[in-house]
N, C-alpha and C positions, 0 to 999 in steps of 0.2 A: 498541531494539536498538543499544545504544551501542558495543559492542566487536565487532560482526559486520560483515564487509565487505559491499559491495553484491552481490558474486557469491554469497556465502553466503545473503544475504537472498533473492535470486532463486531459489536452490535450494529453500529452505524454502517460499516462497510458491508455487512450481510444484506442490507436493504438495497444495495446498489450493484449486485452481481451483473456482469456483462456490460458494465459502464466503463468508460475510459478513465484512467488514472495517470497522474504525472508522478514520476519517481525521481527523487534527487538524492544521490549518495552523499552522506555526511562524512564519510571517511576520506574521500578525495574530492577534488573539484571537477568532477565529470559534468558533462551537460545533462540536462533533464531528459528523461526518456519517457515516452508515452506508451502505455500498454493497456490491456483489458483485464479487469478484475474477473477471475474465473472461479475462485473458491476461497474458503477460509477454513482454518482449523484452530485449535486452542491457542496457538501463539504465533500464527503466521498467515500471510495472504498469498494466494496463488495468483500470479499475474502472468498473462500471455504477452510476451514481447517478441515481435517478429516471428510468430508461430513457435516460440520456444517457451515452455512453462517454467516459471521460476518461483520458488517460495521466498517471500520477503519476511524475515522474522520481525516480530514486534515484542518489545519488552519495556516494562515500566522503569527499569534502572538505567538503561542506555538505549540510544537510538542509532541504528546503522543507516537507515534511509528515512527520508521524509516522503510520505505518500499522501497525495491530495487528489480528491475527486475532480474530474473535469466534467462539470454539468452544464448543459445547455439551458438557457432560460425558456 
């Protein structure tokens, strides 16, 4: 999501609560992790990974993680 603002990302993600997402850390070269989108707030996504809830921050100026929806056709 290169040209989409944080506010636009949150609007899109809010439509897909309880859907699976793929998270890739941009800080280090970890493997991709699959979790479930559980909630949103002003600047973060709540994602359930292996029954542990984690807030993934979103910001227009820098990206810590890349979050992609895992949708089925």
